[in-house]
All heavy atoms as an XYZ file, in Angstrom:
552
protein
N       0.839     -1.183     -0.027
C       0.017      0.000     -0.006
C       0.894      1.263      0.006
O       0.560      2.277     -0.660
C      -0.890     -0.013      1.270
C      -1.767      1.220      1.272
C      -2.754      1.134      2.439
N      -3.406      2.467      2.504
C      -4.650      2.648      2.644
N      -5.454      1.640      2.763
N      -5.185      3.863      2.721
N       1.962      1.234      0.703
C       2.830      2.440      0.760
C       3.451      2.719     -0.561
O       3.682      3.866     -0.870
C       3.964      2.162      1.793
C       3.474      2.167      3.255
C       4.626      1.920      4.199
O       5.750      2.049      3.846
O       4.300      1.466      5.314
N       3.595      1.758     -1.373
C       4.172      1.966     -2.675
C       3.228      2.596     -3.715
O       3.623      3.210     -4.608
C       4.724      0.640     -3.264
C       5.826      0.072     -2.380
C       6.252     -1.270     -2.769
O       5.710     -1.838     -3.794
O       7.083     -1.866     -2.093
N       1.879      2.398     -3.425
C       0.923      2.915     -4.421
C       0.693      4.412     -4.313
O       0.264      5.039     -5.314
C      -0.408      2.131     -4.261
O      -0.930      2.485     -3.026
N       0.998      5.035     -3.129
C       0.809      6.439     -3.033
C       2.147      7.055     -2.923
O       2.894      6.908     -1.963
C       0.019      6.748     -1.655
C      -1.336      6.082     -1.738
C      -0.119      8.285     -1.517
C      -2.137      6.229     -0.454
N       2.534      7.806     -3.967
C       3.841      8.379     -4.052
C       3.965      9.741     -3.378
O       4.907     10.140     -2.779
C       4.311      8.488     -5.505
C       4.486      7.128     -6.102
C       4.953      7.196     -7.516
C       4.987      5.797     -8.026
N       5.431      5.739     -9.451
N       2.838     10.575     -3.481
C       2.819     11.809     -2.803
C       1.346     12.264     -2.500
O       0.461     11.703     -3.073
C       3.514     12.908     -3.702
C       2.772     13.223     -4.971
C       3.509     14.323     -5.728
O       4.682     14.268     -5.872
O       2.770     15.189     -6.217
N       1.262     13.224     -1.609
C      -0.081     13.672     -1.200
C      -0.765     14.414     -2.369
O      -0.103     15.219     -3.052
C       0.110     14.616     -0.057
C      -1.174     14.966      0.675
S      -1.783     13.519      1.504
C      -2.267     14.242      2.976
N      -1.989     14.100     -2.695
C      -2.679     14.829     -3.772
C      -2.848     16.243     -3.488
O      -3.022     16.681     -2.330
C      -4.048     14.116     -3.932
C      -4.211     13.303     -2.673
C      -2.815     13.128     -2.119
N      -2.797     17.145     -4.504
C      -2.931     18.564     -4.337
C      -4.418     18.909     -4.155
O      -5.285     18.289     -4.714
C      -2.429     19.324     -5.549
C      -0.926     19.010     -5.832
C      -0.066     19.637     -4.763
C       1.393     19.318     -5.117
N       2.318     19.608     -4.046
N      -4.661     19.949     -3.381
C      -6.032     20.423     -3.185
C      -6.486     21.258     -4.409
O      -5.749     22.055     -4.918
C      -6.090     21.385     -1.919
C      -7.462     21.804     -1.569
C      -7.431     22.594     -0.315
O      -6.369     22.666      0.402
N      -8.541     23.134      0.101
N      -7.648     20.877     -4.917
C      -8.139     21.541     -6.178
C      -8.467     23.006     -5.930
O      -8.108     23.882     -6.714
C      -9.354     20.770     -6.665
C      -9.035     19.431     -7.192
C     -10.243     18.773     -7.799
N     -10.050     17.319     -7.677
C     -10.978     16.499     -7.798
N     -12.241     16.872     -8.017
N     -10.745     15.209     -7.720
N      -9.252     23.243     -4.912
C      -9.737     24.635     -4.715
C      -9.209     25.056     -3.366
O      -9.390     24.369     -2.338
C     -11.277     24.680     -4.733
C     -11.860     24.344     -6.060
C     -13.366     24.324     -6.077
O     -13.961     24.863     -5.109
O     -13.952     23.696     -6.905
N      -8.609     26.232     -3.337
C      -8.065     26.797     -2.036
C      -8.966     27.906     -1.603
O      -9.173     28.905     -2.344
C      -6.608     27.251     -2.215
C      -6.123     27.854     -0.952
C      -5.744     26.126     -2.761
N      -9.460     27.830     -0.437
C     -10.251     28.894      0.163
C      -9.342     29.894      0.797
O      -8.387     29.516      1.491
C     -11.242     28.349      1.167
C     -12.344     27.476      0.586
C     -13.273     27.042      1.706
C     -14.382     26.139      1.100
N     -15.342     25.794      2.154
N      -9.607     31.170      0.686
C      -8.779     32.145      1.372
C      -9.093     32.209      2.830
O     -10.164     31.778      3.243
N      -8.163     32.723      3.592
C      -8.438     32.851      5.069
C      -9.337     34.000      5.330
O      -9.307     34.986      4.679
C      -7.125     33.049      5.790
C      -6.228     31.817      5.839
C      -5.010     32.055      6.734
O      -4.595     33.141      6.810
N      -4.482     31.050      7.272
N     -10.191     33.820      6.384
C     -11.122     34.853      6.738
C     -10.292     36.024      7.379
O      -9.220     35.775      8.004
C     -12.085     34.311      7.769
N     -10.678     37.259      7.128
C      -9.937     38.330      7.744
C      -9.964     38.316      9.266
O     -10.972     37.865      9.852
C     -10.636     39.589      7.215
C     -11.944     39.158      6.745
C     -11.809     37.686      6.375
N      -8.896     38.781      9.933
C      -8.848     38.670     11.375
C      -9.576     39.859     11.932
O      -9.120     40.945     11.857
C      -7.368     38.677     11.765
C      -7.186     38.425     13.286
O      -8.147     38.143     13.956
O      -6.044     38.502     13.699
N     -10.714     39.547     12.569
C     -11.548     40.633     13.136
C     -10.861     41.335     14.319
O     -11.099     42.513     14.585
C     -12.867     40.080     13.594
O     -12.746     39.085     14.549
N      -9.917     40.632     15.030
C      -9.266     41.208     16.137
C      -8.255     42.261     15.599
O      -8.098     43.345     16.196
C      -8.514     40.165     16.961
C      -7.801     40.614     18.156
C      -8.515     41.086     19.297
C      -6.391     40.741     18.168
C      -7.831     41.544     20.363
C      -5.750     41.210     19.261
C      -6.499     41.643     20.358
N      -7.527     41.987     14.567
C      -6.532     42.910     14.020
C      -7.211     44.209     13.547
O      -6.603     45.280     13.590
C      -5.798     42.270     12.834
C      -4.875     41.154     13.269
C      -3.665     41.638     14.114
O      -3.220     42.767     13.875
O      -3.247     40.867     14.930
N      -8.467     44.112     13.035
C      -9.196     45.250     12.555
C      -9.548     46.247     13.699
O      -9.718     47.454     13.384
C     -10.443     44.807     11.880
N      -9.549     45.767     14.915
C      -9.840     46.676     16.036
C      -8.682     47.660     16.402
O      -8.858     48.750     16.995
C     -10.176     45.859     17.312
C     -11.459     45.089     17.297
C     -11.552     44.272     18.544
C     -12.613     45.973     17.113
N      -7.486     47.243     16.051
C      -6.274     48.041     16.322
C      -5.883     47.917     17.778
O      -5.789     46.873     18.365
N      -5.702     49.084     18.465
C      -5.265     49.120     19.837
C      -6.498     48.807     20.696
O      -7.464     49.524     20.714
C      -4.737     50.460     20.205
C      -4.198     50.559     21.591
O      -3.840     49.532     22.151
O      -4.208     51.678     22.187
N      -6.362     47.703     21.501
C      -7.517     47.297     22.316
C      -7.225     47.584     23.798
O      -7.980     47.118     24.675
C      -7.819     45.792     22.121
C      -8.341     45.503     20.765
C      -6.646     44.922     22.450
N      -6.179     48.270     24.153
C      -5.782     48.526     25.533
C      -6.871     49.333     26.295
O      -6.950     49.256     27.484
C      -4.427     49.190     25.630
O      -4.456     50.455     25.005
N      -7.724     50.081     25.557
C      -8.676     50.888     26.223
C     -10.100     50.225     26.129
O     -11.119     50.769     26.556
C      -8.758     52.302     25.618
C      -9.054     52.305     24.171
O      -8.760     51.280     23.443
O      -9.597     53.299     23.635
N     -10.191     48.976     25.632
C     -11.410     48.242     25.537
C     -11.431     47.102     26.593
O     -10.436     46.548     26.897
C     -11.585     47.600     24.171
C     -11.685     48.555     22.943
C     -11.743     47.765     21.654
C     -12.926     49.418     23.051
N     -12.702     46.833     27.067
C     -12.800     45.712     28.011
C     -12.988     44.421     27.235
O     -13.284     44.450     25.991
C     -14.012     45.863     28.923
O     -15.207     45.887     28.071
C     -13.974     47.135     29.721
N     -12.863     43.292     27.876
C     -13.023     42.009     27.256
C     -14.439     41.857     26.624
O     -14.676     41.424     25.530
C     -12.804     40.831     28.248
C     -13.194     39.491     27.662
C     -11.335     40.817     28.676
N     -15.404     42.393     27.302
C     -16.811     42.352     26.945
C     -17.054     43.152     25.574
O     -17.670     42.719     24.721
C     -17.723     42.892     28.000
C     -17.820     42.036     29.257
C     -16.611     42.268     30.177
O     -15.895     43.275     30.086
O     -16.404     41.408     31.075
N     -16.363     44.345     25.549
C     -16.497     45.190     24.348
C     -15.813     44.524     23.192
O     -16.346     44.573     22.033
C     -15.875     46.538     24.644
C     -16.637     47.355     25.631
C     -15.836     48.629     26.033
O     -14.634     48.667     25.959
O     -16.570     49.611     26.530
N     -14.663     43.879     23.390
C     -13.961     43.244     22.289
C     -14.798     42.068     21.814
O     -14.945     41.848     20.601
C     -12.621     42.729     22.784
C     -11.688     43.931     23.151
C     -11.903     41.870     21.713
C     -10.406     43.549     23.851
N     -15.397     41.269     22.738
C     -16.224     40.145     22.394
C     -17.406     40.582     21.517
O     -17.762     39.963     20.556
C     -16.695     39.460     23.611
N     -17.987     41.690     21.928
C     -19.188     42.219     21.164
C     -18.798     42.676     19.770
O     -19.470     42.402     18.808
C     -19.792     43.395     21.965
C     -21.036     43.974     21.331
C     -21.607     45.061     22.187
O     -21.731     44.950     23.426
O     -21.958     46.129     21.550
N     -17.640     43.323     19.644
C     -17.231     43.853     18.333
C     -16.719     42.719     17.410
O     -16.822     42.888     16.197
C     -16.113     44.931     18.542
C     -16.656     46.159     19.163
C     -15.601     47.211     19.297
C     -16.250     48.457     19.929
N     -15.343     49.604     19.825
N     -16.130     41.703     17.959
C     -15.612     40.633     17.108
C     -16.549     39.478     16.919
O     -16.333     38.605     16.011
C     -14.336     40.034     17.663
O     -14.579     39.562     18.979
C     -13.229     41.052     17.731
N     -17.624     39.402     17.644
C     -18.644     38.337     17.539
C     -18.136     37.043     18.195
O     -18.565     35.941     17.875
N     -17.192     37.147     19.157
C     -16.687     35.980     19.822
C     -17.137     35.948     21.272
O     -17.714     36.942     21.762
C     -15.156     36.015     19.813
C     -14.576     35.961     18.390
C     -13.092     35.790     18.390
C     -12.516     35.776     17.060
N     -12.984     34.660     16.160
N     -16.930     34.890     21.939
C     -17.286     34.839     23.354
C     -16.233     35.486     24.236
O     -15.092     35.673     23.756
C     -17.449     33.366     23.834
O     -16.163     32.733     23.772
C     -18.487     32.589     22.997
N     -16.562     35.845     25.473
C     -15.574     36.457     26.340
C     -14.449     35.461     26.640
O     -13.244     35.836     26.690
C     -16.213     36.852     27.673
C     -17.167     38.004     27.505
C     -17.854     38.392     28.815
O     -17.334     38.153     29.882
O     -18.942     38.996     28.725
N     -14.799     34.185     26.750
C     -13.757     33.208     26.945
C     -12.774     33.121     25.783
O     -11.569     32.990     25.909
C     -14.409     31.798     27.194
C     -13.465     30.682     27.435
C     -14.182     29.416     27.712
N     -13.222     28.340     27.880
C     -13.628     27.091     28.048
N     -14.904     26.797     28.021
N     -12.749     26.146     28.193
N     -13.323     33.226     24.569
C     -12.502     33.146     23.381
C     -11.650     34.355     23.256
O     -10.506     34.269     22.805
N     -12.161     35.518     23.662
C     -11.380     36.757     23.595
C     -10.197     36.675     24.610
O      -9.040     37.075     24.296
C     -12.219     38.005     23.924
C     -11.396     39.231     24.133
C     -13.184     38.193     22.791
N     -10.495     36.146     25.789
C      -9.415     36.013     26.831
C      -8.289     35.083     26.349
O      -7.155     35.329     26.451
C      -9.996     35.474     28.136
C     -10.766     36.540     28.884
C     -11.300     35.987     30.152
C     -12.110     37.015     30.953
N     -12.571     36.477     32.193
N      -8.718     33.989     25.680
C      -7.747     33.032     25.120
C      -6.924     33.680     24.070
O      -5.691     33.570     23.960
C      -8.421     31.816     24.516
O      -9.215     31.210     25.557
C      -7.482     30.854     23.923
N      -7.609     34.508     23.207
C      -6.824     35.206     22.111
C      -5.880     36.190     22.645
O      -4.763     36.379     22.182
C      -7.911     35.894     21.199
C      -7.346     36.564     19.996
S      -8.585     37.125     18.852
C      -9.896     37.727     19.903
N      -6.328     36.975     23.649
C      -5.463     37.958     24.290
C      -4.187     37.285     24.914
O      -3.069     37.797     24.796
C      -6.245     38.774     25.351
C      -7.296     39.702     24.825
C      -8.099     40.235     25.972
C      -6.730     40.819     23.988
N      -4.449     36.169     25.603
C      -3.343     35.460     26.249
C      -2.373     34.935     25.196
O      -1.123     35.136     25.345
C      -3.852     34.307     27.097
O      -4.733     34.839     28.049
C      -2.719     33.547     27.738
N      -2.840     34.292     24.128
C      -1.976     33.739     23.105
C      -1.164     34.804     22.392
O      -0.044     34.551     21.956
C      -2.754     32.910     22.124
C      -3.269     31.603     22.727
C      -3.925     30.771     21.658
N      -4.327     29.503     22.351
C      -4.847     28.487     21.691
N      -5.007     28.609     20.388
N      -5.184     27.419     22.392
N      -1.770     35.910     22.187
C      -1.109     37.040     21.505
C      -0.275     37.944     22.455
O       0.477     38.812     21.968
C      -2.074     37.832     20.718
C      -2.779     37.024     19.633
C      -3.708     37.902     18.859
N      -4.543     37.078     17.928
C      -5.108     37.481     16.804
N      -4.952     38.772     16.495
N      -5.735     36.706     16.036
N      -0.467     37.736     23.762
C       0.229     38.580     24.682
C      -0.175     40.012     24.711
O       0.620     40.928     24.862
N      -1.486     40.236     24.529
C      -2.047     41.622     24.451
C      -2.793     41.900     25.751
O      -3.453     41.064     26.297
C      -2.935     41.668     23.259
C      -3.600     43.080     23.120
C      -2.201     41.404     21.972
N      -2.754     43.175     26.154
C      -3.438     43.621     27.353
C      -4.690     44.410     26.972
O      -4.569     45.343     26.199
C      -2.506     44.446     28.239
O      -1.360     43.652     28.513
C      -3.178     44.884     29.499
N      -5.767     44.090     27.599
C      -7.005     44.852     27.514
C      -7.246     45.660     28.744
O      -6.457     45.598     29.683
C      -8.209     43.929     27.207
N      -8.273     46.457     28.782
C      -8.554     47.284     29.903
C      -8.745     46.519     31.168
O      -8.259     46.925     32.294
C      -9.868     48.152     29.644
C     -10.100     49.252     30.606
C     -11.228     50.123     30.098
C     -11.392     51.350     30.939
N     -12.531     52.141     30.424
N      -9.429     45.381     31.098
C      -9.721     44.627     32.316
C      -9.113     43.154     32.298
O      -9.535     42.314     33.042
C     -11.213     44.516     32.641
C     -11.959     43.807     31.525
O     -11.460     43.618     30.421
N     -13.218     43.457     31.805
N      -8.118     42.972     31.466
C      -7.493     41.611     31.334
C      -6.079     41.746     30.815
O      -5.848     42.350     29.748
C      -8.310     40.722     30.384
C      -7.821     39.315     30.321
C      -8.204     38.390     31.285
C      -6.985     38.887     29.348
C      -7.742     37.119     31.264
C      -6.538     37.607     29.260
C      -6.892     36.690     30.255
O      -6.434     35.392     30.219
N      -5.138     41.257     31.536
C      -3.755     41.354     31.149
C      -3.265     40.039     30.524
O      -2.768     39.122     31.156
C      -2.883     41.642     32.409
C      -1.446     42.084     32.089
O      -1.116     42.017     30.842
O      -0.723     42.459     32.984
N      -3.411     39.952     29.195
C      -3.009     38.793     28.471
C      -1.530     38.581     28.452
O      -1.078     37.423     28.368
N      -0.802     39.650     28.490
C       0.636     39.648     28.442
C       1.217     38.931     29.704
O       2.052     38.028     29.645
C       1.265     40.988     28.326
N       0.659     39.260     30.890
C       1.023     38.619     32.122
C       0.663     37.157     32.149
O       1.420     36.316     32.652
C       0.422     39.346     33.324
N      -0.536     36.883     31.621
C      -0.942     35.475     31.585
C      -0.057     34.602     30.721
O       0.247     33.450     30.970
C      -2.403     35.373     31.118
C      -3.424     36.002     32.000
C      -3.904     34.960     32.984
N      -4.937     35.577     33.830
C      -5.838     34.937     34.467
N      -5.800     33.604     34.446
N      -6.689     35.520     35.231
N       0.305     35.198     29.551
C       1.163     34.485     28.615
C       2.532     34.241     29.260
O       3.143     33.182     29.081
C       1.337     35.320     27.363
N       3.025     35.198     29.956
C       4.304     35.056     30.587
C       4.289     33.981     31.687
O       5.149     33.139     31.799
C       4.744     36.402     31.267
C       6.096     36.393     31.891
C       6.503     37.746     32.424
C       7.840     37.693     33.134
N       8.179     39.010     33.727
N       3.163     33.947     32.484
C       2.956     32.960     33.502
C       2.856     31.581     32.922
O       3.378     30.611     33.454
C       1.742     33.321     34.310
C       1.539     32.373     35.448
C       0.252     32.783     36.294
C       0.046     31.879     37.425
N      -1.222     32.181     38.166
N       2.141     31.437     31.755
C       1.967     30.170     31.119
C       3.287     29.622     30.540
O       3.447     28.467     30.465
C       0.934     30.302     30.061
N       4.150     30.561     30.174
C       5.430     30.117     29.527
C       6.370     29.588     30.610
O       7.337     28.886     30.255
C       6.036     31.327     28.831
N       6.233     29.896     31.869
C       7.104     29.502     32.955
C       6.938     28.056     33.216
O       6.070     27.348     33.019
C       6.917     30.342     34.176
C       7.232     31.746     34.019
C       6.936     32.587     35.273
O       6.219     32.124     36.187
O       7.318     33.740     35.238
C-alpha cells in the first residue's frame, strides 16, 4: 500500500483565510473583554484566550502577564 501512494494529492480549490476581526480593532488597551467580544462576535472566553496567546493587554484583562505565567 505504501508503494501505491507516491505523494499527497494537491487540493483543487483553495479557500482564502477569513480576515482577522481582532486585528481590525487596532489598539485594544482601552477596551474591556466584553467590548472586544461584542465587536468581534466571539465569546468572552474566546477573547481572553486570544489575548493570552497574542500577549495583548485589554482594559480589564492582562493577556501579556498570563502568557508570561503560562510560559514558565
